[in-house]
Backbone of each chain as ProteinMPNN parsed JSONL, in Angstrom:
{"seq_chain_A": "MTQTETQWSSEEKQIAEKALKTAYAREIQMLMDYVRESASGLCEIQDVWQLHDFLSARRHDIDGKYDERESFLLFTLSKLLQDKLLDLTELEGLAADKRAKLSLLIRM", "coords_chain_A": {"N_chain_A": [[-33.934, 3.041, -27.363], [-32.276, -0.122, -27.232], [-30.621, -1.302, -24.859], [-29.882, -4.336, -24.963], [-30.638, -5.694, -27.121], [-28.022, -4.974, -28.483], [-25.188, -6.441, -29.927], [-22.065, -7.715, -29.332], [-18.829, -8.141, -30.583], [-15.803, -10.206, -30.094], [-13.683, -8.9, -30.044], [-14.672, -6.339, -30.131], [-15.636, -6.382, -27.372], [-13.358, -6.609, -26.022], [-12.078, -4.049, -26.69], [-13.741, -2.122, -25.424], [-13.577, -3.212, -22.675], [-10.915, -2.741, -22.214], [-11.038, 0.111, -22.339], [-12.511, 0.708, -20.523], [-10.853, 0.072, -18.243], [-8.835, 1.912, -18.684], [-10.286, 4.211, -18.11], [-11.21, 3.919, -15.265], [-8.598, 4.041, -14.073], [-8.009, 6.382, -14.481], [-9.956, 8.011, -13.257], [-9.433, 7.071, -10.824], [-6.983, 7.915, -10.038], [-6.963, 10.506, -10.066], [-9.314, 10.876, -8.214], [-7.845, 10.421, -5.846], [-5.542, 12.184, -6.274], [-7.249, 14.393, -5.269], [-8.027, 13.946, -2.668], [-5.606, 14.154, -1.6], [-4.523, 16.284, -2.082], [-7.161, 17.912, -0.838], [-6.625, 16.887, 1.686], [-4.068, 17.747, 3.042], [-4.857, 20.692, 2.842], [-6.389, 21.168, 5.17], [-8.147, 22.746, 7.675], [-10.34, 23.027, 9.539], [-12.438, 21.083, 11.47], [-15.045, 20.973, 10.586], [-13.786, 20.973, 7.484], [-12.979, 18.016, 7.292], [-15.526, 17.073, 7.865], [-16.36, 17.741, 5.31], [-14.905, 16.529, 3.382], [-15.578, 14.071, 3.772], [-18.227, 13.467, 3.597], [-18.081, 13.887, 0.563], [-16.359, 11.79, -0.14], [-18.057, 9.819, 0.377], [-20.052, 10.037, -1.565], [-18.261, 9.775, -3.729], [-18.048, 7.033, -3.597], [-20.249, 5.508, -3.897], [-20.938, 6.479, -6.217], [-18.676, 5.972, -7.966], [-18.968, 3.188, -7.36], [-21.604, 2.075, -8.47], [-20.577, 2.829, -11.669], [-18.832, 1.226, -13.405], [-19.951, -0.791, -14.85], [-20.046, -4.022, -16.428], [-21.595, -5.446, -17.825], [-22.642, -6.688, -21.097], [-25.277, -6.021, -21.755], [-25.476, -3.579, -20.59], [-23.233, -1.738, -21.331], [-23.044, -0.071, -23.401], [-24.142, 2.302, -22.005], [-22.717, 2.43, -19.83], [-19.986, 2.991, -21.291], [-21.221, 5.782, -22.275], [-21.589, 6.96, -19.892], [-19.109, 7.611, -19.169], [-17.854, 8.79, -21.158], [-19.301, 11.28, -20.733], [-18.554, 12.07, -18.601], [-15.81, 13.197, -19.308], [-14.036, 11.21, -19.08], [-13.251, 9.094, -20.455], [-12.741, 9.541, -24.246], [-14.283, 9.818, -27.523], [-12.378, 8.858, -29.51], [-10.87, 6.887, -28.253], [-12.455, 4.852, -28.088], [-12.676, 3.634, -30.907], [-12.993, 1.394, -33.53], [-15.013, -0.088, -32.702], [-17.813, -1.161, -33.807], [-19.882, 0.681, -36.377], [-22.537, 1.409, -35.697], [-22.213, 1.6, -32.589], [-21.014, 3.332, -32.385], [-22.3, 5.456, -33.129], [-24.857, 5.18, -31.393], [-23.679, 5.709, -28.889], [-22.759, 8.448, -29.208], [-25.255, 9.59, -29.711], [-26.294, 9.162, -26.742], [-24.179, 10.272, -25.586], [-25.368, 13.003, -25.609], [-27.706, 13.024, -24.445]], "CA_chain_A": [[-32.856, 2.351, -27.58], [-32.727, -1.385, -26.65], [-29.201, -2.456, -25.155], [-30.366, -6.101, -25.068], [-30.14, -6.321, -28.797], [-26.57, -4.586, -28.742], [-24.184, -7.385, -30.22], [-20.613, -7.195, -28.889], [-17.752, -9.159, -30.927], [-15.023, -10.639, -29.214], [-12.675, -7.638, -30.522], [-15.156, -4.771, -29.404], [-15.578, -6.464, -26.209], [-11.849, -6.153, -25.084], [-11.665, -2.629, -26.984], [-14.274, -1.879, -24.496], [-13.243, -3.598, -21.205], [-9.864, -1.791, -21.949], [-11.571, 1.737, -22.114], [-12.921, 0.923, -18.422], [-9.936, -0.075, -17.173], [-8.37, 3.082, -18.661], [-11.113, 5.187, -17.393], [-11.422, 3.92, -14.23], [-7.469, 4.417, -13.748], [-7.939, 8.299, -14.23], [-11.151, 8.515, -12.27], [-9.077, 7.0, -9.216], [-6.176, 8.867, -10.043], [-7.935, 12.193, -9.769], [-10.087, 11.007, -7.122], [-6.416, 10.177, -5.132], [-4.807, 13.787, -5.926], [-8.027, 15.392, -4.881], [-7.969, 13.579, -1.44], [-3.872, 14.194, -0.713], [-4.791, 17.72, -1.837], [-7.917, 18.299, 0.081], [-6.486, 16.448, 3.148], [-2.878, 19.055, 3.055], [-5.092, 22.127, 3.387], [-7.746, 20.769, 6.235], [-8.127, 23.496, 8.622], [-11.092, 22.646, 11.264], [-13.417, 19.777, 11.574], [-15.698, 20.91, 8.793], [-13.087, 20.512, 5.965], [-12.825, 16.605, 7.292], [-16.358, 16.416, 7.437], [-16.687, 18.031, 3.734], [-13.984, 15.439, 2.504], [-15.93, 12.325, 4.316], [-19.359, 13.427, 2.594], [-17.436, 13.892, -0.898], [-16.014, 10.648, -0.373], [-19.419, 9.132, 0.36], [-20.848, 10.277, -2.404], [-17.908, 9.443, -4.752], [-17.768, 5.596, -3.473], [-21.364, 5.562, -4.311], [-20.82, 6.732, -7.793], [-17.73, 4.684, -8.631], [-19.6, 1.669, -7.185], [-22.022, 1.737, -9.696], [-20.424, 3.402, -12.372], [-17.921, 0.7, -14.223], [-20.904, -1.874, -15.17], [-19.337, -4.161, -17.706], [-22.25, -6.449, -18.206], [-22.885, -6.575, -22.446], [-26.719, -5.156, -22.189], [-25.337, -2.506, -19.992], [-22.045, -1.636, -21.751], [-22.985, 1.105, -23.776], [-24.948, 3.137, -21.045], [-21.887, 2.467, -19.069], [-19.178, 3.884, -21.888], [-21.353, 6.857, -22.732], [-21.387, 7.644, -18.563], [-17.536, 7.458, -19.249], [-17.544, 10.153, -21.745], [-19.919, 12.416, -20.357], [-17.632, 12.568, -17.628], [-14.629, 13.539, -19.71], [-12.989, 9.961, -18.318], [-12.926, 8.679, -22.004], [-13.04, 10.285, -25.477], [-14.447, 8.79, -28.585], [-11.341, 8.551, -30.404], [-10.538, 5.701, -27.457], [-13.097, 3.36, -28.418], [-12.15, 3.189, -32.313], [-12.71, -0.222, -33.092], [-16.118, -0.293, -32.108], [-18.965, -0.916, -34.85], [-20.409, 2.335, -36.834], [-23.656, 1.48, -35.179], [-22.638, 1.455, -31.644], [-20.183, 4.791, -32.192], [-23.23, 6.57, -33.441], [-25.487, 5.13, -30.562], [-22.775, 6.341, -28.113], [-22.761, 9.84, -30.1], [-26.307, 9.781, -29.013], [-26.363, 8.843, -25.327], [-23.951, 11.663, -24.329], [-25.916, 14.224, -25.831], [-29.119, 13.155, -23.834]], "C_chain_A": [[-32.396, 1.074, -26.818], [-31.567, -1.908, -26.471], [-29.57, -3.539, -25.034], [-30.207, -6.749, -26.313], [-28.869, -5.994, -29.363], [-25.957, -6.147, -29.282], [-22.542, -7.197, -29.977], [-19.551, -8.534, -29.153], [-16.734, -9.42, -29.686], [-13.844, -8.884, -29.295], [-13.133, -6.752, -29.988], [-15.343, -5.092, -27.829], [-14.201, -5.706, -25.356], [-11.703, -4.53, -25.618], [-12.845, -1.89, -25.564], [-14.162, -2.153, -22.787], [-11.849, -2.667, -21.601], [-10.257, -0.495, -21.699], [-11.965, 1.505, -20.962], [-11.874, 1.25, -18.082], [-8.908, 1.42, -17.035], [-9.069, 4.452, -18.044], [-11.048, 5.033, -15.72], [-9.983, 4.229, -13.485], [-7.526, 5.903, -13.552], [-8.887, 8.67, -12.982], [-10.356, 8.094, -10.852], [-7.79, 8.095, -8.912], [-6.223, 10.211, -9.465], [-8.514, 12.109, -8.383], [-8.72, 11.321, -5.484], [-5.954, 11.446, -5.312], [-5.872, 14.684, -5.257], [-7.986, 14.895, -3.014], [-6.8, 14.396, -0.881], [-4.149, 15.754, -1.049], [-5.921, 18.5, -0.83], [-7.335, 18.149, 1.828], [-5.471, 17.67, 3.859], [-3.831, 20.133, 3.785], [-6.287, 21.704, 4.49], [-7.084, 21.606, 7.518], [-8.977, 23.504, 10.039], [-12.158, 21.579, 10.233], [-14.366, 20.104, 10.474], [-15.532, 20.202, 7.834], [-13.146, 18.85, 6.362], [-14.314, 16.158, 7.277], [-16.803, 16.202, 5.908], [-16.316, 17.0, 3.111], [-14.988, 14.105, 2.806], [-17.347, 12.308, 3.588], [-18.775, 13.329, 0.724], [-16.833, 12.306, -1.092], [-17.205, 9.473, -0.308], [-19.794, 8.893, -0.863], [-19.799, 9.942, -4.002], [-17.845, 7.641, -4.931], [-18.731, 4.994, -3.894], [-21.494, 5.415, -5.624], [-20.159, 5.499, -8.742], [-18.264, 3.181, -8.482], [-20.344, 1.04, -8.249], [-21.448, 1.866, -11.183], [-19.794, 2.281, -13.332], [-19.13, -1.042, -14.4], [-20.594, -2.677, -16.252], [-20.624, -5.605, -18.407], [-22.834, -5.972, -19.753], [-24.231, -5.382, -22.397], [-26.495, -3.503, -21.05], [-23.984, -1.201, -20.638], [-22.356, 0.236, -22.526], [-23.67, 2.379, -23.203], [-23.601, 3.742, -20.052], [-20.672, 3.579, -20.042], [-19.865, 5.486, -22.395], [-21.474, 7.866, -21.28], [-19.578, 8.465, -18.639], [-17.042, 8.749, -19.931], [-17.947, 11.131, -21.484], [-18.671, 13.175, -19.619], [-16.08, 12.905, -17.851], [-13.725, 12.049, -19.237], [-12.224, 9.244, -19.589], [-13.244, 9.578, -23.038], [-13.189, 8.856, -26.615], [-13.526, 8.038, -29.366], [-10.798, 6.872, -29.588], [-11.214, 4.496, -27.859], [-13.296, 3.368, -30.387], [-12.424, 1.921, -32.888], [-14.38, -1.004, -32.95], [-17.137, -0.131, -33.338], [-19.494, 0.789, -35.273], [-21.917, 2.4, -35.861], [-23.647, 2.082, -33.588], [-22.036, 2.863, -31.509], [-21.579, 5.822, -32.058], [-24.551, 6.402, -31.834], [-24.761, 6.045, -29.275], [-23.057, 7.966, -27.974], [-24.096, 10.332, -29.696], [-26.668, 10.164, -27.726], [-25.836, 9.666, -24.967], [-24.303, 12.814, -24.696], [-27.176, 14.053, -25.353], [-29.253, 13.417, -22.347]], "O_chain_A": [[-32.11, 1.282, -25.639], [-31.104, -2.726, -27.266], [-28.448, -3.321, -24.577], [-29.813, -7.885, -26.578], [-28.488, -6.47, -30.432], [-26.586, -7.075, -28.775], [-21.953, -6.36, -30.661], [-19.39, -9.523, -28.438], [-16.855, -8.938, -28.56], [-13.528, -8.097, -28.402], [-12.388, -6.088, -29.267], [-15.219, -4.161, -27.034], [-14.071, -4.791, -24.542], [-11.153, -3.775, -24.817], [-12.328, -1.059, -24.817], [-14.592, -1.418, -21.897], [-11.931, -1.589, -21.013], [-9.738, 0.049, -20.724], [-11.644, 2.403, -20.185], [-11.615, 2.375, -17.654], [-8.411, 1.924, -16.028], [-8.497, 5.459, -17.625], [-10.845, 6.018, -15.011], [-10.07, 4.656, -12.334], [-7.116, 6.493, -12.552], [-8.632, 9.399, -12.023], [-10.621, 8.728, -9.831], [-7.638, 8.838, -7.942], [-5.577, 10.756, -8.57], [-8.331, 12.967, -7.519], [-8.768, 12.099, -4.531], [-5.94, 12.025, -4.226], [-5.47, 15.701, -4.69], [-7.904, 15.821, -2.207], [-6.911, 15.162, 0.076], [-3.942, 16.502, -0.093], [-5.63, 19.496, -0.167], [-7.506, 18.894, 2.793], [-5.788, 18.357, 4.83], [-3.713, 20.443, 4.97], [-7.303, 22.354, 4.243], [-6.052, 21.375, 8.147], [-8.597, 23.813, 11.168], [-12.453, 21.412, 9.05], [-14.377, 19.402, 9.462], [-16.219, 19.332, 7.298], [-13.481, 18.272, 5.328], [-14.563, 15.055, 6.791], [-17.306, 15.223, 5.358], [-17.078, 16.427, 2.332], [-15.056, 13.201, 1.973], [-17.683, 11.274, 3.01], [-19.303, 12.593, -0.109], [-16.901, 11.746, -2.186], [-17.152, 8.404, -0.915], [-19.897, 7.752, -1.315], [-20.315, 9.871, -5.117], [-17.663, 7.046, -5.993], [-18.492, 3.88, -4.36], [-22.036, 4.458, -6.178], [-20.552, 4.678, -9.572], [-18.054, 2.244, -9.253], [-20.081, -0.011, -8.832], [-21.841, 1.001, -11.966], [-20.38, 2.396, -14.408], [-18.821, -2.162, -13.994], [-20.849, -2.096, -17.307], [-20.378, -6.449, -19.269], [-23.481, -4.925, -19.753], [-24.203, -4.238, -22.849], [-27.325, -2.606, -20.906], [-23.97, -0.009, -20.332], [-21.933, 1.332, -22.157], [-23.745, 3.403, -23.883], [-23.417, 4.891, -19.649], [-20.461, 4.73, -19.661], [-19.086, 6.321, -22.856], [-21.472, 9.096, -21.321], [-19.151, 9.546, -18.234], [-16.183, 9.534, -19.531], [-17.297, 12.126, -21.803], [-18.077, 14.233, -19.829], [-15.246, 12.917, -16.946], [-12.513, 12.223, -19.115], [-11.036, 8.938, -19.699], [-14.059, 10.458, -22.76], [-12.711, 7.724, -26.68], [-13.71, 6.906, -29.814], [-10.43, 5.905, -30.256], [-10.711, 3.377, -27.961], [-14.364, 2.969, -30.852], [-11.608, 1.166, -32.36], [-14.697, -2.186, -33.089], [-17.271, 0.987, -33.835], [-19.445, 1.79, -34.558], [-22.278, 3.475, -35.383], [-24.561, 2.792, -33.168], [-22.466, 3.587, -30.61], [-21.822, 6.663, -31.193], [-25.022, 7.419, -31.324], [-25.361, 7.004, -28.791], [-23.445, 8.573, -26.976], [-24.147, 11.503, -29.319], [-27.234, 11.228, -27.475], [-26.377, 10.281, -24.049], [-23.693, 13.779, -24.237], [-27.974, 14.899, -25.757], [-30.368, 13.525, -21.837]]}, "seq_chain_B": "MTQTETQWSSEEKQIAEKALKTAYAREIQMLMDYVRESASGLCEIQDVWQLHDFLSARRHDIDGKYDERESFLLFTLSKLLQDKLLDLTELEGLAADKRAKLSLLIRM", "coords_chain_B": {"N_chain_B": [[-25.428, 3.469, 39.819], [-26.815, 6.209, 39.666], [-27.043, 8.695, 37.307], [-28.865, 10.965, 37.414], [-29.352, 11.828, 39.526], [-27.461, 13.168, 40.469], [-26.107, 16.318, 41.357], [-24.947, 19.543, 39.919], [-22.899, 21.916, 40.632], [-22.346, 25.638, 39.866], [-20.142, 26.269, 39.393], [-18.69, 23.775, 38.909], [-20.026, 22.722, 36.796], [-19.038, 24.604, 34.84], [-16.207, 23.829, 35.062], [-16.705, 21.1, 33.602], [-17.86, 21.561, 31.401], [-15.179, 23.54, 30.27], [-13.436, 21.247, 30.305], [-14.547, 19.801, 28.427], [-14.69, 20.824, 26.242], [-11.538, 21.03, 26.136], [-10.968, 18.248, 25.444], [-12.343, 17.924, 23.264], [-11.052, 19.777, 21.351], [-8.969, 18.219, 21.257], [-8.745, 15.794, 20.649], [-10.144, 16.298, 17.84], [-7.803, 17.392, 16.396], [-6.049, 15.749, 16.315], [-7.475, 13.951, 14.79], [-7.26, 15.453, 12.633], [-4.825, 15.24, 12.188], [-4.162, 12.848, 11.456], [-5.758, 12.125, 9.436], [-4.352, 14.105, 7.405], [-2.018, 12.636, 7.01], [-2.468, 10.181, 6.58], [-3.764, 10.578, 4.077], [-1.397, 11.767, 2.792], [0.059, 9.52, 2.004], [-1.643, 7.845, 0.413], [-1.788, 4.925, -1.679], [-3.112, 3.376, -3.347], [-6.583, 2.777, -4.291], [-8.168, 1.224, -2.211], [-6.874, 2.353, -0.233], [-8.13, 4.836, 0.031], [-10.985, 4.172, 0.232], [-10.466, 2.598, 2.706], [-9.821, 5.142, 4.739], [-12.166, 6.411, 4.208], [-14.036, 4.776, 5.515], [-12.896, 4.786, 8.02], [-13.233, 7.626, 8.535], [-16.065, 7.29, 8.596], [-16.336, 6.051, 10.582], [-15.39, 7.274, 12.649], [-16.845, 9.735, 12.985], [-19.685, 9.462, 13.49], [-18.722, 8.457, 15.847], [-17.708, 10.752, 17.445], [-19.868, 12.218, 17.171], [-21.828, 11.663, 19.01], [-20.357, 11.426, 21.201], [-20.276, 13.972, 22.866], [-21.54, 14.913, 25.129], [-23.373, 17.009, 26.608], [-25.493, 17.173, 28.678], [-26.539, 17.362, 31.827], [-26.938, 15.55, 33.0], [-25.799, 13.33, 31.71], [-23.362, 13.627, 32.167], [-21.464, 12.773, 33.415], [-20.847, 10.146, 32.609], [-20.183, 10.77, 30.189], [-17.799, 12.572, 30.457], [-16.309, 10.249, 31.741], [-15.85, 8.339, 29.471], [-13.929, 9.969, 28.132], [-11.824, 10.084, 29.717], [-11.306, 7.677, 29.653], [-10.632, 7.567, 27.278], [-8.601, 8.913, 27.055], [-8.302, 11.633, 26.486], [-8.551, 13.118, 28.252], [-7.286, 14.138, 31.611], [-7.611, 12.9, 34.881], [-6.544, 15.056, 36.592], [-7.097, 16.948, 35.275], [-10.0, 17.462, 36.363], [-10.138, 19.064, 38.621], [-11.812, 20.34, 41.361], [-13.958, 19.55, 41.023], [-16.661, 18.252, 42.958], [-15.898, 15.626, 45.88], [-17.187, 13.309, 45.392], [-18.194, 12.914, 42.66], [-15.884, 12.834, 41.56], [-15.029, 10.379, 42.569], [-16.834, 9.0, 41.495], [-16.293, 9.059, 39.302], [-13.646, 7.734, 38.781], [-14.487, 5.338, 39.107], [-16.228, 4.633, 37.105], [-14.265, 4.859, 34.725], [-13.135, 2.56, 35.26], [-14.721, 0.518, 34.61]], "CA_chain_B": [[-25.011, 5.038, 39.97], [-27.931, 7.092, 38.882], [-26.624, 10.083, 36.97], [-30.234, 11.938, 37.146], [-29.345, 12.073, 40.573], [-26.279, 13.871, 40.547], [-26.158, 17.637, 41.219], [-23.874, 20.332, 39.512], [-23.181, 23.474, 41.062], [-22.556, 26.364, 38.576], [-18.205, 26.435, 39.176], [-18.677, 22.204, 38.15], [-20.46, 22.838, 35.306], [-17.851, 25.262, 34.038], [-15.294, 22.908, 34.872], [-16.933, 20.012, 32.673], [-17.891, 22.437, 29.727], [-13.988, 23.636, 30.016], [-13.102, 19.675, 29.974], [-15.311, 18.869, 27.239], [-13.81, 21.663, 25.105], [-10.177, 20.598, 25.595], [-10.924, 17.195, 24.763], [-12.922, 17.792, 21.608], [-9.995, 19.933, 20.816], [-7.473, 17.318, 20.969], [-9.867, 14.681, 19.211], [-10.213, 16.977, 16.198], [-6.69, 17.88, 16.347], [-5.546, 14.226, 16.199], [-8.212, 13.491, 13.541], [-6.801, 16.054, 11.397], [-3.384, 15.241, 11.795], [-4.152, 11.48, 10.996], [-6.209, 12.21, 8.268], [-3.479, 14.923, 6.723], [-0.542, 11.891, 7.294], [-3.341, 9.03, 5.78], [-4.219, 10.974, 2.177], [-0.365, 11.935, 1.869], [0.387, 8.065, 1.786], [-2.534, 6.857, -0.746], [-1.075, 4.606, -3.039], [-4.114, 2.96, -4.387], [-7.992, 3.191, -3.785], [-8.239, 0.488, -1.276], [-6.462, 3.44, 0.862], [-9.401, 5.677, -0.208], [-11.839, 3.666, 1.144], [-10.299, 2.364, 4.079], [-9.673, 5.936, 4.909], [-13.486, 6.747, 4.267], [-14.366, 3.788, 6.415], [-12.405, 4.989, 9.17], [-13.922, 8.955, 9.025], [-17.53, 7.31, 8.792], [-16.721, 5.354, 12.206], [-15.011, 8.361, 13.89], [-17.741, 10.785, 12.716], [-20.401, 8.676, 14.222], [-18.652, 8.286, 17.549], [-17.772, 12.142, 17.516], [-21.174, 12.962, 16.762], [-22.302, 11.482, 20.239], [-19.6, 11.332, 22.29], [-19.756, 15.297, 23.785], [-23.27, 14.899, 25.474], [-23.325, 18.199, 27.856], [-26.398, 17.3, 29.646], [-26.407, 17.361, 33.308], [-27.82, 13.693, 33.558], [-25.403, 12.445, 31.054], [-22.028, 14.764, 32.357], [-20.383, 11.678, 34.208], [-20.817, 9.37, 31.854], [-19.247, 11.911, 28.771], [-16.667, 12.812, 30.971], [-15.562, 9.151, 32.099], [-15.567, 8.036, 28.266], [-13.131, 10.865, 27.51], [-11.071, 9.826, 30.43], [-11.126, 6.076, 28.845], [-9.924, 7.414, 25.656], [-6.891, 9.583, 27.157], [-8.387, 12.768, 26.038], [-8.598, 13.941, 29.601], [-6.774, 13.477, 32.741], [-8.494, 13.362, 36.047], [-6.013, 16.275, 37.301], [-8.219, 18.533, 34.409], [-11.277, 17.843, 36.339], [-9.77, 19.514, 39.735], [-12.545, 21.269, 40.991], [-15.47, 18.663, 41.218], [-16.558, 17.732, 44.389], [-15.252, 14.576, 45.703], [-18.09, 12.282, 45.094], [-17.759, 12.829, 41.218], [-14.433, 12.037, 40.972], [-15.007, 9.003, 42.932], [-17.768, 7.924, 40.482], [-15.652, 9.082, 37.529], [-12.46, 6.638, 38.943], [-15.047, 3.748, 39.383], [-17.031, 4.283, 35.645], [-13.373, 4.448, 33.845], [-12.716, 1.144, 35.199], [-15.864, -0.222, 34.166]], "C_chain_B": [[-26.129, 5.429, 39.134], [-27.819, 8.413, 38.718], [-27.826, 11.21, 37.106], [-30.243, 12.415, 38.697], [-28.0, 13.154, 41.208], [-26.47, 15.459, 40.035], [-24.835, 18.447, 40.633], [-24.041, 21.399, 40.012], [-22.208, 24.242, 39.557], [-20.98, 26.358, 37.787], [-18.251, 24.927, 38.579], [-18.824, 22.373, 36.686], [-19.231, 23.769, 34.092], [-16.569, 24.533, 34.241], [-15.374, 21.593, 33.703], [-17.172, 20.32, 31.487], [-16.197, 23.133, 29.625], [-13.345, 22.0, 29.325], [-13.464, 19.412, 28.725], [-14.6, 19.52, 25.975], [-12.227, 21.333, 24.941], [-10.174, 19.426, 24.825], [-11.247, 16.923, 23.551], [-11.769, 18.352, 20.968], [-8.869, 19.083, 20.319], [-7.85, 16.35, 20.216], [-9.561, 15.459, 17.781], [-8.898, 17.357, 15.812], [-5.775, 16.588, 15.907], [-5.904, 13.756, 14.58], [-7.68, 13.957, 12.44], [-5.729, 15.739, 10.623], [-3.547, 13.635, 11.224], [-4.658, 11.581, 9.365], [-5.451, 13.055, 7.13], [-2.186, 13.247, 6.524], [-1.544, 10.491, 6.138], [-3.15, 9.734, 4.405], [-2.44, 11.128, 1.982], [0.131, 10.339, 1.365], [-0.258, 7.265, 1.221], [-1.867, 6.314, -1.527], [-2.194, 3.538, -3.636], [-5.725, 2.914, -3.709], [-8.44, 2.24, -2.72], [-8.111, 1.542, 0.012], [-7.403, 4.488, 1.094], [-10.116, 5.333, 0.762], [-11.638, 3.027, 2.119], [-10.369, 3.563, 5.08], [-11.248, 6.887, 5.283], [-14.153, 6.043, 5.06], [-13.939, 4.661, 7.944], [-13.011, 6.645, 9.529], [-15.474, 8.689, 9.101], [-17.638, 6.902, 10.507], [-16.28, 6.335, 13.518], [-16.183, 9.739, 13.689], [-18.86, 10.783, 13.842], [-20.246, 8.599, 15.519], [-18.381, 9.689, 18.223], [-18.99, 12.567, 17.951], [-21.999, 12.58, 18.349], [-21.339, 11.316, 21.085], [-19.59, 12.868, 23.212], [-20.869, 15.435, 23.916], [-22.922, 15.994, 26.875], [-24.241, 18.186, 29.045], [-25.946, 16.847, 30.939], [-26.537, 15.538, 33.442], [-26.42, 12.735, 32.763], [-23.799, 12.708, 31.105], [-20.991, 13.41, 32.99], [-19.943, 10.749, 33.46], [-19.526, 10.11, 30.246], [-17.671, 11.911, 29.407], [-15.449, 11.477, 31.636], [-15.315, 8.243, 30.902], [-14.207, 8.781, 27.719], [-11.958, 10.521, 28.483], [-10.433, 8.369, 29.874], [-9.801, 6.089, 27.801], [-8.855, 8.348, 25.477], [-7.249, 10.841, 26.6], [-8.69, 14.02, 26.768], [-7.863, 13.288, 30.488], [-7.563, 14.044, 34.03], [-7.87, 14.839, 36.692], [-6.703, 17.427, 36.717], [-9.289, 18.407, 35.263], [-11.205, 18.241, 37.677], [-10.744, 20.32, 39.92], [-13.832, 20.765, 41.212], [-15.373, 18.244, 42.377], [-16.429, 15.907, 44.437], [-16.336, 13.221, 45.311], [-17.821, 12.092, 43.376], [-16.776, 12.699, 40.847], [-14.237, 10.72, 41.326], [-15.715, 8.226, 41.704], [-17.091, 8.095, 39.272], [-14.439, 8.14, 37.535], [-13.182, 5.281, 38.552], [-15.572, 3.739, 37.828], [-15.783, 4.05, 34.795], [-12.626, 3.193, 33.802], [-13.716, 0.187, 34.657], [-15.487, -0.954, 32.733]], "O_chain_B": [[-26.312, 4.978, 38.003], [-28.236, 9.257, 39.511], [-27.529, 12.376, 36.846], [-31.036, 13.276, 39.077], [-27.88, 13.69, 42.31], [-26.806, 15.851, 38.917], [-23.723, 17.985, 40.89], [-25.129, 21.974, 39.973], [-21.644, 23.673, 38.621], [-20.616, 26.398, 36.611], [-17.689, 24.921, 37.483], [-18.051, 22.224, 35.74], [-18.833, 23.523, 32.953], [-15.763, 24.75, 33.336], [-14.402, 21.177, 33.074], [-16.844, 19.62, 30.529], [-15.983, 23.243, 28.418], [-12.942, 21.765, 28.186], [-12.718, 18.81, 27.953], [-14.1, 18.946, 25.008], [-11.686, 21.352, 23.836], [-9.581, 19.362, 23.748], [-10.769, 16.055, 22.822], [-11.293, 17.684, 20.05], [-8.123, 19.194, 19.346], [-7.293, 16.074, 19.154], [-8.808, 15.096, 16.877], [-8.866, 17.728, 14.639], [-4.829, 16.698, 15.126], [-5.198, 13.404, 13.635], [-7.541, 13.295, 11.411], [-5.48, 15.774, 9.418], [-2.728, 13.398, 10.336], [-4.046, 11.194, 8.37], [-5.788, 12.831, 5.968], [-1.595, 13.241, 5.444], [-1.104, 10.078, 5.066], [-2.259, 9.304, 3.672], [-2.042, 10.579, 0.954], [0.573, 10.205, 0.224], [0.067, 6.077, 1.226], [-1.19, 7.034, -2.261], [-1.782, 2.865, -4.58], [-5.827, 3.052, -2.49], [-9.456, 2.724, -2.221], [-8.889, 1.62, 0.963], [-7.516, 5.014, 2.201], [-10.11, 5.829, 1.888], [-12.676, 2.7, 2.693], [-10.857, 3.325, 6.185], [-11.448, 7.694, 6.191], [-15.117, 6.664, 5.507], [-14.772, 5.045, 8.765], [-13.236, 6.912, 10.709], [-16.207, 9.57, 9.55], [-18.48, 7.205, 11.353], [-16.569, 6.299, 14.714], [-16.112, 10.682, 14.478], [-19.028, 11.601, 14.746], [-21.169, 8.634, 16.333], [-18.737, 9.87, 19.387], [-19.159, 13.21, 18.987], [-22.821, 13.417, 18.724], [-21.849, 10.854, 22.106], [-18.899, 12.887, 24.231], [-21.501, 16.02, 23.037], [-22.318, 15.683, 27.901], [-24.07, 18.819, 30.087], [-25.045, 16.019, 31.079], [-26.012, 14.677, 34.148], [-26.098, 11.626, 33.19], [-23.032, 12.169, 30.306], [-19.77, 13.391, 32.841], [-18.758, 10.421, 33.511], [-18.466, 9.796, 29.704], [-16.667, 11.383, 28.931], [-14.256, 11.619, 31.903], [-14.569, 7.296, 31.149], [-13.479, 8.189, 26.922], [-10.883, 10.722, 27.919], [-9.235, 8.124, 29.739], [-8.799, 5.419, 27.551], [-8.281, 8.649, 24.431], [-6.251, 11.319, 26.061], [-8.933, 15.183, 26.446], [-7.675, 12.075, 30.39], [-8.003, 15.179, 34.21], [-8.632, 15.65, 37.219], [-6.914, 18.515, 37.254], [-9.948, 19.435, 35.108], [-12.21, 17.867, 38.281], [-10.944, 21.139, 39.023], [-14.755, 21.498, 41.567], [-14.323, 17.886, 42.911], [-16.7, 15.112, 43.537], [-15.839, 12.162, 44.925], [-17.241, 11.087, 42.963], [-16.615, 12.407, 39.662], [-13.51, 9.947, 40.702], [-15.335, 7.21, 41.124], [-17.275, 7.365, 38.298], [-14.098, 7.691, 36.441], [-12.686, 4.368, 37.892], [-15.289, 2.692, 37.247], [-15.914, 3.099, 34.024], [-11.861, 2.757, 32.942], [-13.367, -0.933, 34.285], [-16.323, -1.65, 32.157]]}, "name": "protein", "num_of_chains": 2, "seq": "MTQTETQWSSEEKQIAEKALKTAYAREIQMLMDYVRESASGLCEIQDVWQLHDFLSARRHDIDGKYDERESFLLFTLSKLLQDKLLDLTELEGLAADKRAKLSLLIRMMTQTETQWSSEEKQIAEKALKTAYAREIQMLMDYVRESASGLCEIQDVWQLHDFLSARRHDIDGKYDERESFLLFTLSKLLQDKLLDLTELEGLAADKRAKLSLLIRM"}
């Protein structure tokens, strides 16, 4: 599947951008909820370092996850679908070929 | 001041080890209190990354701070005194020359 060949209409780009914002908001909310809950249950220093390790991994992941460049957009969306941060129904309006590619990517 | 020349009696080593444990327990308690408080007040993702940055710095600092080797013990204790994690009164029982060296080190 050659990402660079995928053409995005203005309307499709808006749909994708909105979906990315929705997924990001969900992910951030879940992350903040998790941090609050973990922190409230801290009992020993190892719990603090575990939280630190967790944040290091999440930060690295989130930093590279929301790539809006057109040539990466299908991969970005497929990852968010795999992570259950988006549902395919939220991408209605994308051309059938893109939805088919996404269905394929999330099974890979 | 040549650290390697400092001789520690068995009693002095016990005093120093106890002081290090006391300081460590205080530091860890303060750190856990801070993390709980910060986490309960998270409002946006930048607050999470600030907490992560803070934990990275504290972990690095704490990892290297409690050096119990005799040749480093005066430096270790002086740092804990500077950081207000110990008080000189908690080091009573150390020989006068060590207490004098510590008084000097914490003013450096």
